[in-house]
N, C-alpha and C positions, 0 to 999 in steps of 0.2 A: 349739521349734517345734511347733504342734498337730497333730493326726492330719490325714492328707490327707482332702481334700474330694472327694467325687465327685458326680456328678449323681444317682446312686443313692441316695445318702445325704440328699440335700436332698428327696427323695421321701417326704413325711410319709403318716401314716395319715389321709389327708385325708378319707375316708367317716367316719371316727370322730370326727374334730375338728368335721367340719361338722354331724353329726347332734347332737353335745353343744351346739354353739353355738347352733343353730337351736331347741332346747327351750326356751330362756327367753322372756321376755314381749315385749310391745310390737309392734304391727304395724309401726311405723316404724323401729324397731331391726330386726326381722327382715328388713324390706325392705333396710335398709342392710347387714347381714350378707349377704344374698343376693346383692346387687352385688358385695361384696368378694369372696366366696366363689366367685362365677361367675368373675371375674378370676382369682382364684387358681387355678383348677381348670386352667388352661391351663399353670401352671408356676409356680414361686416366684417372687414380683415384690419390689421394693423398697417399703418404707414410703411413699416418696413417689408412686411410681406408683399404688399401691392408694388412696391419699389423692386423688389427681387423679381417678382413675376415680369414685370416691364422688362426688366434686365435681360432675363433669360429669353425674351421673345425678340431680342436686338434693338430696343427703343434706344435712342439716343438720350444721354445724360440730361441736356438741356429740355427735351420734352418730358422725361420722367419729373423733372422738377416743376415744369408747368402743369402737367396733367395732375400730379398729386397736390398742387396748390389749389387748382380747381375744384378737385375732389372734396378737399377740405372745405372750401368755402361753400359747398353744397351739403356739408356735413355727412359725407358719405365714407369718408376715413376719420375717426375721431378716437385716437388712443386713450384718451382719458376716459371716455364712457366705455371702452371695452374693458379697461384696467379695472374700473368701477364695478362691472358687470361680474368679471373674473373674481375679484377680491370678495364682493357679497357671496357667491356661491362656494368659494373656498373656505371662508370663515364659518360658514353655516355647517359644511360638511365636513372640514378636516381643519381643525384649528392649528395655526402654526404661528410661530414669531414673525415679528416683521421682517428680519434679516432673510428668512427663508422666502416669504413670500415676496420681497424686492428681487431676489435672486430668479425667482420663478417667472415673474412678470418680465425681467429683463431677458431671459432666456426665450420668451415668446415675441421679443423684438418691440415691446412698447417704448415710447419716448420716455428719457428717464424723468423729464419735467412732470409729465402726465402721470407716472408712477408716483413720484414723491407727492404730488397733490392728491391723488387718489388715497394714497396711505395715509397722509395727514387727516384727511377727511372721514375715511371709513373705518380706520383701525381702531378697535377697542384697546384698551391698556393691556399690558402683558400678563396682568393679574386675572384678567377676565377671560381672556383666550386660553391660559393655563388652566383656570377651574373648569372650562369647556372641555379642554383636552383630557384632564383626570377624570371628570365625570364619564366620558366616553369610554375611557379604559376602565371603568369600575368593575366590570366582571373579570376582567384579567387581575385586577388588584386584589378581587376576592379571593382567587385562586392561590395566588403567591403570598396572601397576607400570613398565614401561618409559618411560611418558610422564612419569611423576613423578621420573625419575632424572635428575639433573645430571652428565653425564658430565665436565664441568670439576673440579667440585667433590668427585666421586664419592660422593655421597649424595642422598638423597630431597630434592627441591626442594619445600617445604611451600607455594611461591608458584604452583605449577603449577595452572592451571585444573582438571585432574581431580582433584588432590588436595584442592583448596578445595571442590570439589564434594563430595567423599566427607567432608571435615570438617563442611561445613554439614548434611549430611544426619544424621550423627551427633550434632551439636548439637541439630538440631531434633527428635531422638528423646528428648531431656532428659539427655544426657550433657555433663559439664563440657568447656569448650573444650580445656584444656590437657591434659587426662587422654585425650581423643579423640585429639587431634594426636598425643600420645605414641605412644599404641596403634597406630593408623594407620602411622605412621613404622616403628614395629618390626615391623608384620606386613608392609608393604611391602619392607622391607630382607630380612626373613626370605625371601619368595618370590624376591627377585632372588638371594639368595645360594644358595638351593635350585636356581634355573636354572642 
């Protein structure tokens, strides 16, 4: 696992990089750089977003390619670090399966190779993520435990409406059906045995 990223580390020496980039030639190139740097002055952005911003400003495609390459060389655009930061925050606050996280990162416009690398390096196992998800849902599971218990069979009824709702919620968060089902059943049984 790589070093943990934080927002402070993503704050580059922006003024020095900006000055070095703006010293080069060409008015059109300088204008393109100015558009990109103006956008990046608000915070680190993905390459896709910077390209879109320059395209909206009417910058030619060849200049967009050149400016983004320069910005990457100064590490002002780094989709991998952005993906890592997003993953760390998301995993800690809203555990989800790898599939859903990959979709979220793609929707943010991050480079697919950077996303794959970040997921490989930072993603805990699905079991760990699912355990975190179930523990966060513990208060809800306490409320529905009695509804899900089948007194005749003396076990959790996976066909109860409340159980199915929680299972759908877990599956929609990207967890495998069988793993989510088993984790919910064991958590509900544990809650019932504690009471």
